[in-house]
C-alpha positions in Angstrom: 74.2 6.1 106.1 70.4 6.4 105.3 68.5 3.6 103.6 70.0 4.3 100.1 72.5 1.7 98.9 74.7 2.5 95.9 75.4 -0.7 93.9 78.3 -0.6 91.5 80.7 2.1 90.5 79.0 5.5 90.9 81.1 6.9 88.0 79.8 4.2 85.6 76.2 5.0 86.7 76.8 8.7 86.0 78.2 7.9 82.6 75.3 5.7 81.9 72.8 8.3 83.0 74.6 10.9 80.9 74.5 8.6 77.8 70.8 8.1 78.3 70.2 11.8 78.6 72.1 12.4 75.4 70.1 9.8 73.6 66.8 11.3 74.8 68.0 14.8 73.7 68.9 13.4 70.2 65.5 11.7 69.9 63.7 14.9 70.9 65.8 16.9 68.4 64.8 14.5 65.6 61.2 14.6 66.6 61.1 18.4 66.6 62.8 18.5 63.2 60.3 15.9 61.8 57.3 17.8 63.2 58.5 21.2 61.9 59.3 19.7 58.5 55.9 18.1 58.3 54.1 21.4 59.3 56.2 23.3 56.8 55.3 20.8 54.0 51.6 21.1 54.7 51.8 24.9 54.8 53.7 25.0 51.5 51.2 22.5 49.9 48.2 24.6 51.1 49.8 27.8 49.9 50.5 26.4 46.4 47.0 24.9 46.3 45.4 28.2 47.1 47.5 30.0 44.4 46.7 27.3 41.9 42.9 27.4 42.5 43.0 31.1 42.3 44.8 31.0 38.9 42.4 28.3 37.6 39.4 30.3 38.7 40.8 33.4 37.1 41.3 31.5 33.8 37.7 30.1 34.0 36.4 33.7 34.5 35.2 33.2 38.1 36.6 36.4 39.5 35.0 36.1 42.9 36.6 32.7 43.6 39.9 33.8 42.0 40.0 36.8 44.4 39.1 34.6 47.4 41.6 31.7 46.7 44.3 33.9 45.2 44.1 36.3 48.1 44.5 33.5 50.6 47.4 32.1 48.6 49.1 35.5 48.4 48.5 36.1 52.1 50.1 32.7 53.0 53.0 33.5 50.6 53.5 36.9 52.3 53.5 35.3 55.8 56.0 32.7 54.5 58.3 35.4 53.2 58.0 37.4 56.5 58.9 34.3 58.5 61.8 33.5 56.2 63.2 37.0 56.4 62.6 37.1 60.2 64.5 33.9 60.7 67.4 35.1 58.6 67.6 38.4 60.5 67.3 36.8 63.9 70.0 34.3 63.1 72.3 37.1 61.9 71.6 39.1 65.0 72.4 36.1 67.3 75.6 35.5 65.4 76.6 39.1 65.7 75.9 39.1 69.4 77.9 36.0 69.9 80.8 37.5 68.0 80.6 40.7 70.2 80.6 38.6 73.4 83.7 36.7 72.2 85.5 39.9 71.4 84.8 41.5 74.8 87.9 41.6 77.1 88.0 39.1 79.9 86.2 40.3 83.1 84.1 42.7 81.1 80.6 41.9 79.8 79.2 43.3 76.6 77.5 46.7 76.9 75.2 46.1 73.9 71.8 47.6 74.7 72.9 49.2 78.0 73.2 52.9 78.5 76.3 54.4 80.1 76.0 57.0 82.8 77.2 60.4 81.6 
């Protein structure tokens, strides 16, 4: 045997490594969720702030500032709506694809997106 010496039961070491990997994956998942929630909160705050400043400027009769801030707020709102709809559509498409793959007979893959020779 080469210079590597295995101390202890190899199965216990594998279980230990697997548990550590699972813990790391859980921590990474939590970190990603926290980061995405923080970014979403800042985005929402900035969007609402832009819309509010636009409305206040409009009420005060400052149409140029109202157009600028209101336009930015509306653009951010439109981007938010598009991202929300895109997320819903992509989740629905993934779910439909998974259902189609589960319905496919054994030994045969899904033919979605593939052309058949005529």
